[in-house]
C-alpha positions, 0 to 999 in steps of 0.5 A: 573612527577605526577602519577594518582591513578586507580580512578582517571584514570577510572574517565578520561577513563570513565567520567561518572563513572563505576555506574552512567548510571543509573542518564542518562536514556537517555544513557541506555534507552533500547529497548521498549518491545512488549507489550509496543510497542502495548500499545503505538501505541494502546493508539496513536490510529493510523490507518494505511491506504492502498489505493488499485488501481485496473485496471477496463477495459475490461479484468478484469472482473475476478479480479473484480469478485475476488476483490469483492468475497474477500473483506469480507475474506480480512478483517475477516483474517485481524482482526482475526490476529490482535485480536490474537496479541493483537492489535484492529481491528479498526487500519486499513482503506482500500480505493478501487479506479479503474481506466480505460482509456483516451477513458472513461470520468472523472466519468469513468477513476477514481471510488473510494470508501469512506475510510472504517474499515469495508467490507460492503461499500467496496463490494457495491462499488465492486458491482457496478463496470463493467469491460469496455473499455481500450485502450492498456497501461491503464492510471496507471498515473491517479490512481497514481495522485488520490493518490497523490490528496487523500494523500493531503487532509486535511482529511489525516493530522493526520494519513496520507496514508500508502501505495498504491497497484497497480493491473493490467494487463497493463502497464501505458501510456507512457509519450510520448502517454498522450498528444496524449490519452488526445485528445480523450476527448480533453484539454477543456474537461480535463480542468474542471476535477480533472486531468486537468494536464497531467501526467505520472506515474514516476512523481506521483511516485517521488511525493508519494516517497517524501511523504513517501508513498510505492507503492506496485505492483501486475502484473497480469499473463495473459498467461499459457505459463510459459515462458511468461512476464505479459506485465505489470510486467517490468514498475509495476517492476519500479513503486515499486522501485520508491517508494521503494515498492515491486513487485509481480505476481498475478494470479486471472485468475485461478479459483481454486486460484485467489480468496484465492491469493488476499486475502492472498497477501493483507491481508500480505501486510496490516498486515505487514505495521501495524506491522511496524508501532507498532515497532520492529519485529512486522511486521513479526509476524504477517505476520507469524501468518497469514500464521500458520493460513491461509496457506493451 
């Protein structure tokens, strides 16, 4: 029986050879360092886009006022953390949109701003909003339908929408009630609008998930009773689960902390998504930096 030398055995068990991995850089490519990840992200000029959908029905006066007063701080705090961590303050963009109910006509059932990288125009948009109308469950599904329409716009072909936030105190219209609610204006009316096709929240969530867009929901606390379950909680958690998003409570009606809570929760979600796009553990690092800088 023919015997083999040690070197011959090595060449069989390790065909590449003990010292020849350097000839195959794809085999030993090491993870990029943080500075390299940041440089690549900046070189690609990526923009992380967040669409914020808000309930603007009659009970949402506190939400609208607190968002109006916190929009500048939201941008300021995000930009501060980005610059402190070697990133550009132009790496994110926000659009605001407000939904109501089917007793509203098209210009009121969904109002939306332009996409902005600075707060001035978004604050003007919020200044023009008024909390009005409403119908038990609200047309959250119209907001999600708008999100899908916006995501399919050619204007987002280079950098698609990254995530959607939904903020409200009531669940979406039950699917079995959509047709009946639309009768308020009539299908002849809706057929000539951008919402000509009836829909429901689950159907729109499935489309968003197919696009890789997470929906993060914020259900509003409506009672000081610690045992009271917010009306939107269950359905908002379902919306988040359907799109691999997250869901949490938001207490916008607290005069002492409402404005800061909006700023903190939205800013951290946006920073985390930017960090995810950078790569590595940058999402966690940006959130930790925010908490260190702004948590009281």
